Backbone as numpy.savetxt, mean C-alpha at the origin, in Angstrom:
# Nx Ny Nz CAx CAy CAz Cx Cy Cz
18.13 -8.69 1.12 16.52 -7.75 1.17 17.40 -6.32 1.20
17.32 -5.75 0.44 18.09 -4.95 0.55 17.87 -3.96 1.93
18.18 -2.96 1.67 18.87 -2.48 3.64 17.74 -1.95 3.76
17.41 -2.05 4.98 15.88 -0.42 5.17 16.47 1.33 5.55
15.65 1.37 4.64 15.25 2.85 4.84 15.18 3.20 6.09
16.54 4.04 6.99 15.06 4.34 8.24 15.86 6.11 8.12
14.64 6.79 9.68 14.54 8.29 9.98 15.99 8.47 10.15
16.11 9.85 10.14 14.72 10.64 9.60 14.89 11.09 8.18
13.99 10.94 6.85 13.59 11.24 6.31 13.69 12.32 5.28
14.18 12.39 4.53 14.77 13.56 3.67 13.70 13.34 2.77
14.13 14.60 1.17 13.14 14.39 0.83 13.34 12.83 -0.71
14.50 12.65 -1.29 14.71 11.36 -1.45 14.11 10.16 -0.60
14.76 10.15 0.34 14.68 8.32 1.11 13.01 8.66 1.45
12.13 9.77 2.16 10.92 8.86 2.13 9.95 9.16 0.59
10.70 9.14 -0.71 10.58 9.68 -2.65 10.71 7.73 -2.34
11.91 7.73 -2.12 12.45 5.98 -1.64 11.68 4.56 -1.48
11.66 5.61 0.31 10.35 4.00 0.85 9.05 4.09 0.29
8.81 5.24 0.09 7.72 5.44 -1.08 7.53 4.46 -2.02
8.15 4.53 -2.81 8.40 3.35 -4.18 7.98 1.95 -2.90
9.60 1.45 -2.71 9.27 0.77 -1.59 8.71 -0.03 -1.51
7.27 0.69 -1.09 6.72 -0.23 -0.57 5.55 0.10 -2.30
4.91 0.51 -2.43 4.40 0.08 -3.79 4.81 -0.75 -4.87
6.35 -0.77 -4.67 6.77 -2.16 -5.53 6.56 -3.32 -4.76
7.02 -3.35 -3.62 5.78 -4.45 -2.48 4.47 -5.33 -2.38
3.91 -3.47 -2.62 2.00 -4.30 -2.91 2.20 -5.08 -3.59
2.48 -4.20 -4.55 1.99 -5.02 -6.14 2.96 -6.45 -6.43
3.38 -7.14 -5.03 3.91 -8.51 -5.86 2.84 -9.24 -4.92
1.19 -8.75 -4.69 0.58 -9.20 -3.95 1.26 -10.12 -3.58
1.95 -10.19 -2.92 2.39 -11.65 -1.16 2.82 -10.97 -0.93
1.69 -11.31 0.70 1.81 -11.24 1.58 3.32 -10.80 2.19
4.32 -12.41 1.94 5.62 -12.53 3.54 6.98 -11.89 2.21
6.60 -11.43 0.91 7.22 -9.58 0.65 6.63 -9.48 1.56
5.49 -8.51 1.79 4.93 -7.07 2.19 5.26 -7.34 3.82
4.51 -7.94 4.59 4.30 -8.12 5.98 6.08 -7.61 6.34
7.30 -8.35 5.63 8.52 -7.81 6.78 8.65 -6.24 6.55
7.68 -5.16 5.45 8.53 -4.35 6.00 7.97 -3.69 7.34
6.85 -4.27 8.08 5.77 -3.18 9.51 6.69 -3.97 10.95
7.06 -3.08 11.30 7.76 -3.91 13.04 6.84 -5.20 13.82
6.94 -6.18 14.33 6.22 -6.98 15.25 4.87 -6.36 15.55
4.83 -5.20 16.25 4.38 -4.68 16.92 3.26 -3.91 15.95
3.17 -3.37 15.05 2.97 -2.38 14.58 1.02 -2.49 13.89
0.82 -0.97 14.21 -0.21 -1.26 14.74 -0.94 0.16 13.14
-2.25 -1.17 12.76 -3.27 -0.69 11.42 -4.27 -0.24 12.09
-4.26 0.74 10.27 -6.20 1.05 10.63 -6.37 0.57 8.82
-7.20 -0.02 8.76 -7.85 -0.23 7.71 -8.73 -0.22 7.01
-9.35 1.45 6.80 -10.62 1.50 7.00 -11.26 1.78 7.98
-11.94 0.25 8.53 -11.64 -0.70 9.74 -12.17 -0.95 10.73
-11.20 -1.43 9.87 -10.58 -2.88 10.13 -9.64 -2.12 11.15
-9.13 -2.87 12.24 -8.17 -2.74 13.60 -7.48 -3.37 13.82
-5.80 -3.55 13.56 -6.07 -4.93 13.96 -4.53 -3.94 14.41
-3.27 -5.51 14.48 -1.67 -5.42 15.77 -1.06 -6.07 15.82
0.29 -6.17 14.49 0.81 -7.21 15.04 1.94 -8.17 13.12
2.95 -8.05 13.12 2.95 -8.74 11.69 1.96 -9.03 11.70
2.34 -10.60 12.70 0.79 -11.74 12.02 -0.38 -11.07 11.56
-1.24 -10.49 11.69 -2.79 -10.08 12.00 -2.24 -9.59 10.34
-1.07 -9.18 10.05 -1.08 -7.75 9.49 -1.04 -8.87 7.06
0.21 -9.51 7.50 0.15 -11.29 7.14 -1.40 -11.75 6.59
-2.07 -12.38 7.70 -3.29 -13.19 7.76 -4.22 -11.47 6.88
-4.38 -11.17 6.78 -5.11 -9.50 6.58 -4.94 -9.83 4.91
-3.50 -9.25 5.15 -3.36 -9.11 3.64 -3.66 -10.68 2.37
-3.47 -11.69 3.02 -3.78 -13.07 2.49 -5.89 -12.82 1.58
-6.49 -12.63 3.08 -8.27 -12.54 2.28 -7.77 -11.45 1.28
-7.40 -10.16 2.18 -7.91 -9.50 0.51 -6.60 -9.18 -0.44
-5.51 -10.47 -1.35 -6.21 -11.14 -2.54 -6.65 -11.69 -2.76
-7.30 -12.64 -1.49 -7.64 -13.58 -2.60 -9.26 -12.55 -3.07
-9.86 -11.39 -2.43 -10.37 -11.56 -3.33 -10.80 -10.23 -3.78
-8.71 -9.14 -3.86 -9.07 -8.70 -5.92 -8.17 -8.83 -5.22
-8.58 -8.96 -6.53 -7.67 -10.03 -7.58 -7.58 -8.29 -8.91
-6.57 -9.10 -9.78 -5.59 -8.13 -10.98 -5.18 -7.49 -9.53
-5.04 -7.26 -8.89 -4.77 -5.93 -8.38 -3.42 -5.02 -8.52
-3.98 -3.68 -8.79 -2.51 -2.86 -8.96 -2.20 -1.41 -8.27
-1.13 -1.04 -7.84 -0.60 -0.26 -7.09 -0.15 0.80 -7.61
-0.83 2.25 -7.81 0.71 3.62 -7.32 -0.07 4.03 -6.04
1.49 5.09 -5.51 1.53 5.81 -3.87 1.82 7.07 -4.60
1.97 8.39 -4.09 2.45 9.49 -4.00 2.99 10.01 -2.69
3.63 10.49 -2.80 4.38 11.18 -1.43 3.61 12.75 -1.49
3.15 12.28 -0.23 2.42 13.88 0.03 3.07 14.85 1.10
3.55 13.78 1.82 3.98 14.15 2.90 5.37 13.82 4.00
5.79 14.25 4.09 6.63 14.12 5.88 7.49 14.18 6.56
8.50 13.95 8.05 8.61 14.62 8.74 9.49 13.91 9.59
10.52 13.83 9.97 11.39 12.87 10.67 11.05 11.55 10.31
9.68 10.66 11.56 9.87 9.89 10.74 8.98 9.07 10.64
7.43 10.17 9.65 6.28 10.41 9.51 6.32 10.59 8.37
5.27 9.67 7.27 5.25 9.62 5.87 3.80 9.63 5.42
3.22 10.48 4.48 1.51 10.75 4.43 2.14 10.46 3.08
0.81 9.56 2.08 0.82 8.84 1.00 -0.28 9.13 0.45
-0.31 9.48 -0.45 -2.31 8.53 -1.57 -2.12 8.34 -2.20
-3.12 6.85 -2.51 -2.55 5.92 -3.45 -4.21 6.02 -4.47
-3.58 5.21 -4.85 -4.94 4.96 -6.33 -4.51 3.45 -6.51
-5.46 2.50 -6.35 -5.48 1.19 -7.32 -6.53 0.65 -7.53
-7.18 -0.47 -8.88 -7.75 -0.82 -8.71 -7.95 -2.13 -9.20
-8.82 -3.00 -8.58 -8.99 -4.59 -8.51 -10.08 -5.43 -9.57
-9.86 -5.99 -8.88 -11.73 -7.03 -9.65 -11.96 -8.06 -8.64
-13.11 -7.64 -8.00 -13.84 -8.25 -7.35 -13.68 -9.81 -7.00
-13.40 -10.72 -6.27 -13.22 -12.00 -6.69 -14.60 -13.09 -7.46
-15.19 -12.14 -6.07 -16.82 -13.27 -6.46 -17.82 -12.25 -7.06
-17.90 -11.31 -7.47 -19.27 -11.01 -8.49 -18.12 -9.92 -9.85
-16.40 -10.39 -9.90 -15.95 -9.98 -11.20 -16.16 -8.47 -11.25
-16.57 -7.81 -11.10 -16.82 -6.17 -11.27 -15.35 -5.29 -10.30
-15.33 -4.10 -11.77 -13.78 -3.66 -11.51 -14.09 -2.52 -10.06
-13.33 -2.36 -9.84 -13.57 -0.63 -8.41 -11.53 -0.22 -8.93
-11.75 0.97 -8.69 -10.65 1.81 -8.04 -10.61 2.21 -7.03
-9.70 2.05 -6.19 -9.54 1.90 -4.96 -8.75 3.79 -4.81
-9.01 5.01 -4.25 -8.67 6.19 -3.48 -8.76 6.00 -2.43
-7.64 6.83 -1.77 -7.32 7.14 -0.54 -5.63 8.02 -0.54
-5.87 7.66 1.42 -4.64 8.21 1.70 -4.29 7.01 3.22
-3.12 7.85 3.22 -1.79 6.74 4.05 -1.53 7.91 5.33
-0.88 7.49 6.10 0.18 7.76 7.11 0.35 7.16 7.82
2.04 6.89 7.75 2.65 6.09 8.17 3.47 6.06 9.93
3.77 6.01 10.33 4.72 6.22 10.47 6.12 5.04 11.28
6.85 5.41 11.78 7.94 4.38 11.31 9.13 4.29 13.19
9.51 3.44 13.56 11.06 2.63 14.42 11.59 3.64 13.84
12.95 3.33 15.16 14.48 3.38 14.31 14.79 3.14 13.22
14.73 1.72 13.09 14.66 1.14 12.72 14.22 0.78 10.72
13.13 1.83 10.93 12.97 2.02 9.63 11.59 0.36 9.49
11.47 0.22 10.22 10.20 -0.22 9.53 8.89 0.55 10.46
7.85 -0.04 9.40 7.03 1.02 10.71 5.90 -0.18 11.41
5.14 1.24 12.11 4.96 0.73 13.23 3.14 1.64 13.81
3.62 2.41 12.56 2.32 2.76 13.04 0.64 2.86 11.14
0.63 2.39 10.59 -0.74 2.51 9.53 -2.01 2.89 9.03
-1.84 3.88 9.46 -3.63 4.80 9.96 -4.18 4.34 8.16
-5.18 3.95 6.62 -5.66 4.15 5.95 -7.04 3.86 6.15
-7.27 4.99 4.76 -8.84 6.21 4.44 -8.47 5.56 4.00
-10.08 4.93 2.57 -10.27 3.99 1.02 -11.78 4.62 1.09
-11.86 5.42 -0.52 -13.02 4.75 -0.78 -13.06 3.96 -2.25
-13.71 3.33 -2.22 -13.86 1.82 -4.44 -14.85 2.96 -4.85
-14.18 3.18 -5.61 -15.25 3.32 -7.08 -15.79 2.08 -8.30
-17.21 2.06 -8.38 -16.94 1.08 -9.34 -17.03 1.44 -10.81
-15.75 0.75 -11.60 -15.30 1.32 -12.95 -15.71 0.05 -13.83
-16.12 -0.51 -14.71 -16.20 -1.08 -16.11 -14.88 -0.91 -15.99
-14.32 -2.55 -16.88 -13.06 -3.18 -17.31 -11.97 -2.09 -18.35
-12.84 -1.39 -19.33 -11.96 -0.55 -20.14 -12.22 0.46 -19.04
-12.40 0.82 -18.63 -12.12 1.88 -17.43 -10.72 1.91 -16.48
-10.28 0.70 -16.87 -9.06 0.43 -16.09 -7.67 1.57 -16.88
-6.55 2.42 -15.63 -5.81 3.14 -16.24 -4.63 2.68 -15.40
-4.36 1.11 -14.59 -3.09 1.72 -14.28 -2.51 0.22 -14.34
-1.54 0.43 -14.94 -0.84 -0.57 -15.00 -1.47 -1.56 -15.72
-1.55 -1.13 -17.26 -1.48 -1.57 -18.10 -0.97 -1.37 -19.71
-0.40 -1.61 -19.45 1.46 -1.31 -21.00 0.58 -0.17 -21.92
0.96 1.37 -22.00 1.22 2.20 -23.44 0.15 2.76 -22.87
-0.61 2.77 -21.49 -1.41 4.15 -21.75 -0.76 5.09 -21.30
-0.98 6.16 -21.37 -0.40 7.58 -21.36 -0.47 7.92 -19.20
-1.74 7.56 -18.86 -2.10 8.14 -18.31 -1.79 7.20 -16.94
-0.64 6.08 -16.47 -0.06 5.00 -16.04 1.26 5.96 -15.84
1.61 5.85 -14.73 3.34 6.50 -14.63 4.40 6.68 -15.09
4.58 4.74 -15.37 5.21 3.21 -15.77 4.96 3.74 -16.85
């Protein structure tokens, strides 16, 4: 695993931290994502509150069983010494209904001295879209920043 980016953050290191998070989440692999969080990390994900890396891992397995074809973009919003705020947008297909959604939201992160996230506070809204309205992660679409 690459070396952890630690606080205090600068514009360069905060941007790198956000990019690493985006890259990890786009693997859709809880075993890749979960190690970025402290063992006692506290999460709020919409209306769910839980604590600990094992709970995070379980949440992510559940999430990606439901949210198929998940593709995420994160954007640095603000940062301080050990905190980062991001805006995000992702698209996914519901496993049960087959319907597509675009989810918009914000996350506020706080890190320990080792660069592990100890607090994640997330708020989001899901917007139904048709499959032809997708714009994230589709090669050749100018709307995707990649």
